[in-house]
C-alpha positions as CSV (number, residue, x, y, z in Angstrom):
1,M,41.0,-0.3,0.1
2,N,38.8,1.7,-2.6
3,N,38.5,-1.7,-4.6
4,N,37.1,-3.0,-1.5
5,I,34.2,-0.6,-1.2
6,Y,33.4,-0.6,-4.5
7,I,32.9,-4.2,-4.4
8,L,30.9,-4.4,-1.3
9,L,28.3,-1.3,-2.4
10,G,28.3,-3.0,-5.7
11,I,27.6,-6.4,-4.1
12,I,24.8,-4.5,-1.8
13,F,23.2,-3.0,-4.6
14,L,23.0,-6.2,-7.1
15,A,21.9,-8.5,-4.0
16,F,18.9,-5.8,-2.9
17,F,18.1,-5.0,-6.6
18,L,18.0,-8.8,-7.5
19,L,16.3,-9.5,-4.5
20,W,13.4,-6.8,-5.2
21,F,13.0,-7.9,-9.0
22,I,12.9,-11.6,-8.2
23,L,10.4,-11.2,-5.2
24,H,8.6,-8.6,-7.1
25,I,8.4,-11.2,-10.3
26,K,7.6,-14.1,-7.8
27,D,5.3,-12.4,-5.4
28,R,4.8,-8.8,-5.7
29,R,2.3,-8.8,-2.6
30,R,5.1,-8.0,-0.1
31,V,5.9,-4.9,1.7
32,F,9.3,-5.9,2.2
33,N,9.6,-5.4,-1.7
34,G,9.4,-1.5,-1.1
35,L,12.4,-1.6,1.5
36,A,14.3,-3.7,-1.2
37,F,14.0,-1.1,-3.5
38,F,14.8,1.7,-1.4
39,I,17.9,-0.1,-0.3
40,S,19.0,-1.0,-4.1
41,L,18.7,2.5,-4.9
42,G,20.1,4.1,-2.3
43,S,23.3,1.5,-2.3
44,L,23.5,2.5,-6.1
45,L,23.7,6.3,-5.5
46,T,26.3,5.7,-2.7
47,L,28.3,3.5,-5.0
48,L,28.1,6.4,-8.1
49,I,29.0,9.0,-5.7
50,L,31.9,7.2,-4.2
51,I,33.4,6.2,-7.8
52,G,33.0,9.6,-9.1
53,F,34.6,11.3,-6.2
54,I,37.6,8.9,-5.7
55,N,38.3,8.8,-9.4
56,E,37.5,12.3,-9.9
57,I,35.2,11.7,-12.6
58,R,33.9,15.0,-13.5
59,I,30.6,13.8,-15.4
60,L,29.7,11.5,-12.8
61,N,30.1,14.0,-10.1
62,I,28.0,16.3,-11.7
63,I,25.3,13.8,-12.6
64,T,25.5,12.4,-8.9
65,G,26.1,15.8,-7.1
66,S,22.8,17.3,-8.8
67,I,20.6,14.0,-7.7
68,V,21.9,14.8,-4.0
69,L,21.2,18.2,-4.1
70,G,17.8,17.7,-5.6
71,I,17.3,15.2,-3.0
72,L,18.5,17.9,-0.4
73,I,16.2,20.7,-2.1
74,L,13.0,18.6,-2.4
75,L,12.9,17.0,1.1
76,P,11.5,20.1,3.0
77,I,9.5,20.8,0.1
78,L,7.8,17.2,-0.1
79,Y,7.6,17.4,3.9
80,I,5.8,21.1,3.8
81,I,3.9,19.4,0.5
82,G,2.7,16.2,2.7
83,I,1.9,18.0,5.9
84,V,-0.2,20.4,3.5
85,I,-1.6,17.4,1.7
86,L,-2.5,15.6,5.0
87,F,-4.8,18.5,6.6
88,S,-6.7,19.5,3.4
89,T,-7.5,16.0,2.3
90,G,-8.5,15.5,6.0
91,K,-10.7,18.6,6.2
92,T,-12.1,17.6,2.6
93,I,-13.0,14.1,3.6
94,I,-14.9,15.2,6.5
95,K,-16.6,18.1,4.9
96,K,-17.8,15.3,2.1
97,E,-18.0,12.2,3.6
98,G,-18.7,13.3,7.5
99,F,-17.2,12.9,10.6
100,S,-15.2,9.5,11.7
101,L,-12.4,7.9,13.0
102,S,-10.8,6.9,9.9
103,H,-11.8,10.2,8.1
104,V,-9.5,12.1,10.8
105,L,-6.6,9.7,10.2
106,S,-4.7,11.9,8.1
107,I,-5.0,15.2,10.2
108,L,-3.6,12.8,13.2
109,F,-1.1,11.6,11.1
110,G,-0.1,15.1,10.2
111,I,-0.1,16.2,13.8
112,G,2.4,13.4,14.6
113,I,4.7,14.2,12.2
114,V,4.6,18.0,13.2
115,S,4.9,17.2,16.8
116,S,7.6,14.6,16.4
117,S,9.7,17.1,14.1
118,F,9.2,20.6,15.4
119,I,6.9,20.6,18.9
120,L,8.4,17.9,20.9
121,P,12.2,18.8,20.0
122,I,11.4,22.4,21.1
123,F,10.2,20.9,24.3
124,I,12.9,18.7,25.0
125,N,15.6,21.5,24.8
126,K,13.7,23.4,27.8
127,I,12.9,20.4,29.8
128,K,15.8,19.9,32.3
129,S,14.3,16.4,33.6
130,K,16.3,13.7,31.6
131,I,13.7,10.9,32.4
132,L,11.0,13.1,30.7
133,I,13.4,13.9,27.9
134,G,14.1,10.3,27.5
135,I,10.5,9.2,27.7
136,M,9.6,11.7,24.8
137,G,12.5,10.7,22.6
138,F,11.6,7.1,23.0
139,F,7.9,7.7,21.6
140,M,9.7,10.1,18.9
141,T,11.8,7.3,17.9
142,V,8.9,4.7,18.0
143,F,6.8,7.2,15.8
144,S,9.4,7.4,13.6
145,Y,9.6,3.9,13.0
146,F,6.1,4.0,12.0
147,V,6.3,6.7,9.5
148,L,9.1,5.2,7.7
149,G,7.1,2.2,7.8
150,F,4.3,3.8,6.1
151,I,6.5,5.5,3.3
152,I,7.7,2.1,2.5
153,F,4.1,0.7,2.4
154,L,3.2,3.5,0.0
155,T,6.0,2.9,-2.4
156,S,5.1,-0.9,-2.5
157,S,1.3,-0.1,-3.1
158,L,2.6,2.1,-5.9
159,I,4.4,-0.1,-7.7
160,Y,2.2,-2.9,-7.1
161,N,-0.5,-0.9,-9.0
162,L,2.0,-0.5,-11.7
163,W,1.8,-4.4,-12.9
164,Y,0.3,-5.6,-16.3
165,E,-2.1,-8.6,-16.1
166,K,-1.9,-11.0,-19.0
167,R,-5.6,-11.2,-20.4
168,N,-5.8,-14.9,-19.7
169,K,-8.0,-15.2,-16.7
170,D,-11.0,-17.7,-16.2
171,Y,-12.2,-15.6,-13.0
172,L,-12.5,-12.1,-11.9
173,I,-13.1,-11.4,-8.2
174,V,-14.9,-8.2,-7.7
175,L,-14.8,-7.0,-3.7
176,G,-17.9,-5.7,-2.4
177,A,-18.1,-2.0,-0.5
178,G,-21.0,-0.2,0.8
179,L,-24.3,0.4,-0.9
180,S,-26.4,3.0,-1.7
181,G,-29.9,1.8,-1.0
182,D,-30.1,-0.9,-3.7
183,K,-27.9,0.6,-5.9
184,V,-23.8,0.5,-5.8
185,T,-21.7,3.9,-4.7
186,P,-19.4,5.6,-7.0
187,L,-16.4,3.4,-5.4
188,L,-18.1,0.2,-5.7
189,A,-19.1,1.2,-9.3
190,G,-15.3,2.1,-9.9
191,R,-14.2,-1.4,-9.0
192,I,-16.8,-3.2,-11.2
193,D,-16.0,-0.8,-14.3
194,K,-12.1,-1.9,-13.8
195,A,-13.6,-5.6,-14.0
196,I,-15.5,-5.0,-17.0
197,E,-12.9,-3.0,-18.5
198,F,-10.7,-6.4,-18.3
199,Y,-13.4,-8.6,-19.0
200,N,-14.1,-6.6,-22.5
201,S,-10.2,-6.6,-23.5
202,Q,-9.8,-9.9,-23.0
203,K,-13.0,-10.8,-25.2
204,E,-11.4,-8.2,-27.8
205,K,-8.2,-10.5,-27.8
206,G,-9.9,-13.6,-28.7
207,V,-9.5,-15.0,-25.4
208,K,-12.6,-16.8,-23.7
209,A,-14.5,-14.3,-21.6
210,P,-13.6,-14.7,-17.7
211,K,-16.5,-15.1,-15.3
212,I,-17.3,-12.4,-12.9
213,I,-17.6,-13.3,-9.2
214,M,-19.7,-10.5,-7.7
215,S,-18.6,-10.8,-3.7
216,G,-20.3,-9.1,-1.0
217,G,-23.0,-9.9,1.4
218,Q,-26.1,-8.1,2.9
219,G,-25.3,-5.5,5.9
220,P,-27.5,-4.9,8.7
221,D,-28.3,-1.7,7.1
222,E,-28.2,-2.8,3.7
223,V,-31.8,-3.5,1.8
224,V,-29.9,-6.0,-0.6
225,S,-26.7,-7.9,-0.8
226,E,-23.8,-6.0,-2.2
227,A,-23.5,-8.7,-4.8
228,L,-26.7,-8.6,-6.2
229,A,-26.8,-5.0,-6.5
230,M,-23.3,-5.4,-8.5
231,K,-24.8,-7.8,-10.6
232,N,-27.8,-5.4,-11.4
233,Y,-25.2,-2.7,-12.4
234,A,-23.0,-5.3,-14.8
235,L,-26.3,-6.5,-16.4
236,E,-26.9,-2.5,-17.3
237,M,-23.3,-2.6,-18.4
238,N,-24.1,-5.3,-20.8
239,I,-22.4,-8.3,-19.1
240,P,-24.1,-11.3,-20.0
241,K,-26.0,-12.9,-17.0
242,E,-24.4,-16.4,-17.5
243,D,-21.1,-14.6,-17.0
244,I,-21.9,-13.6,-13.6
245,L,-21.6,-15.7,-10.5
246,L,-22.6,-14.3,-7.0
247,E,-21.2,-14.8,-3.8
248,D,-23.4,-13.2,-1.2
249,K,-22.2,-14.5,2.2
250,S,-19.1,-12.4,2.8
251,T,-18.9,-9.8,5.4
252,N,-15.1,-8.8,4.9
253,T,-12.2,-9.2,2.5
254,K,-11.0,-12.3,3.6
255,E,-14.4,-13.6,3.4
256,N,-14.7,-12.2,-0.3
257,L,-11.5,-14.0,-1.3
258,K,-12.3,-17.5,0.9
259,F,-16.0,-17.5,-0.3
260,S,-15.2,-16.8,-3.9
261,T,-12.6,-19.4,-4.3
262,D,-15.4,-22.1,-2.7
263,L,-17.8,-21.0,-5.7
264,I,-14.8,-21.2,-8.1
265,K,-13.8,-24.7,-7.1
266,N,-17.5,-25.7,-7.8
267,D,-17.6,-23.8,-10.9
268,S,-14.2,-24.4,-12.6
269,E,-13.5,-27.6,-14.5
270,K,-9.7,-26.5,-14.1
271,N,-7.8,-27.8,-11.3
272,N,-5.8,-24.4,-11.4
273,P,-8.0,-21.6,-12.8
274,K,-6.5,-18.1,-12.9
275,V,-8.2,-15.9,-11.1
276,L,-7.8,-11.9,-10.6
277,F,-9.5,-9.3,-7.9
278,F,-10.7,-6.1,-8.3
279,T,-10.8,-3.4,-5.5
280,T,-9.8,0.1,-5.2
281,N,-6.1,1.4,-5.7
282,Y,-5.3,1.9,-2.0
283,H,-7.0,-1.5,-0.8
284,V,-5.1,-4.0,-3.5
285,L,-2.0,-4.3,-1.9
286,R,-3.3,-5.6,1.8
287,A,-6.0,-7.7,-0.2
288,G,-3.2,-9.2,-1.9
289,I,-1.5,-10.0,1.2
290,L,-4.8,-11.4,2.7
291,A,-4.7,-13.5,-0.2
292,R,-1.4,-14.9,0.3
293,S,-1.9,-15.3,3.8
294,L,-4.8,-17.5,2.4
295,G,-2.5,-19.6,0.5
296,L,-4.0,-18.1,-2.7
297,N,-2.0,-17.3,-5.8
298,Y,-4.6,-14.1,-6.7
299,N,-3.1,-10.8,-7.6
300,G,-5.2,-7.9,-8.2
301,L,-5.9,-4.3,-9.9
302,G,-7.2,-1.4,-8.6
303,S,-9.7,1.1,-9.4
304,K,-8.9,5.0,-9.2
305,T,-10.3,6.7,-6.3
306,K,-10.8,10.5,-5.5
307,F,-7.3,12.0,-4.3
308,Y,-8.7,13.4,-0.8
309,Y,-10.2,9.9,-0.1
310,Y,-7.1,8.0,-1.3
311,V,-5.2,9.7,1.2
312,S,-6.9,9.1,4.5
313,A,-7.7,5.4,2.8
314,I,-4.0,4.4,2.0
315,I,-3.3,5.5,5.9
316,R,-6.0,3.2,7.1
317,E,-5.0,0.3,5.0
318,Y,-1.3,0.8,6.7
319,I,-2.9,0.4,10.1
320,G,-4.5,-2.6,8.6
321,I,-1.3,-3.9,7.4
322,I,0.3,-3.2,11.0
323,Y,-2.5,-5.2,12.9
324,L,-1.8,-8.3,10.5
325,N,1.4,-8.4,12.0
326,R,1.1,-6.4,15.4
327,K,2.9,-8.4,17.4
328,K,6.2,-8.1,15.3
329,N,5.6,-4.4,14.7
330,I,5.2,-3.6,18.4
331,L,8.1,-5.5,19.6
332,F,10.2,-4.1,16.9
333,A,9.0,-0.3,17.5
334,I,9.6,-1.0,21.3
335,F,13.0,-2.5,20.5
336,I,14.1,0.7,18.4
337,G,12.8,3.1,21.3
338,I,14.9,0.8,23.9
339,L,17.7,1.0,21.4
340,Y,17.4,4.9,21.9
341,L,16.9,5.0,25.4
342,L,20.4,3.0,26.0
343,N,22.0,5.4,23.6
344,F,20.4,8.4,25.4
345,I,21.4,7.1,28.9
346,I,25.3,6.4,27.8
347,L,25.6,9.9,26.3
348,S,23.8,11.7,29.1
C-alpha cells in the first residue's frame, strides 16, 4: 500500500516537473507553466513527508516538518504583508500618477481579499437566509478562483523574467508607451535602455549587431510618433542611425508585434531571423502570449519599474490575460461557483 502511494506521488511529481520543464524550455509563454510548477513542488513535498513519516526517517521529518511549519507561519505573515502592499502601493501610485481606474486596481484587489476572507464570513455567520448565504458563498468562491489564478500568473511572470537570452539576435523590437511632449517617459526609456544594453553586449561578443525596431504610433494627444521619439533617444545613446528602424503605425501591443514583423520581412535577408522584443517587466509575459497568438516565435525581456507602479500594473496585466480567454475563464469560474452551491445545498 505504502509503495503504491510512493509510486503515485512520484509519478505526479515527475510528470508535472517534466511537463513544466519541457513547456518552459519549448515555450515559456504560458500561464499554465506556473500551475505545473506549483503542482510539481506540492507533490514532491507531500511525497517527502509521507516517506519520512511512514519510514520514520528522522532527518527527513525534520526537513519537511520545518518546511511545512515555515509555510504555516509564513502564510498569515505573507497575507498581512500582501494586504499592506496592495493598499500602500495603491495610495502611492494615486499620489504620484493621479487617480484612474487602473491606479486603484491594487486597492480594489485588497478590498476584495479582505472582504472574502474576513468581512463576508462574519456576515454569513449572522445571516439566517440560506439563499443569501449561498449567493455570498458563490461569489466568494468565484473571487477565490481569480485570486488563485493571479498567484499562478504572477509566478509564471516572475519565472519568465529569469530567462537568459543568447546574444545572437537579428532584430530587437522595443514596444512603445506614452510620451511626455516629444520625449520618451522614464518607463519607455527603461525599455530602450534594456534593448541598448542587449545590443551592446551582443556587439561585445563579436556577433553582428542587431537592428533595433522602435515600435509605436502617434496618439491623438502626442506631438510626434512614439517611434520617432524613441529613435531620437537611441541616437543620443550613440546607437548608429543605420541600426534603427521605425514602425510608427501601431496603437497597441498586438499591432507593435504585427507591424514590426511586416517591417522585418521587408528588411531581412533571412527566412527565419531571430527576434527579441523589449517591454517593461510586468508586461513581458502578456506580450509573449500575444506574440504566440499571432504565430510569432518571439520572446521578450523586461525592464524594471518602480515597485509601487509594478503592483497595480501586474494586476492590470492579469486582467488582460483573463480578457484574452474571457469565455473560458468566466465559464470555469461559474462552474466552480455552481459546485460550491451544490455542495452547500446537499450539506444544508
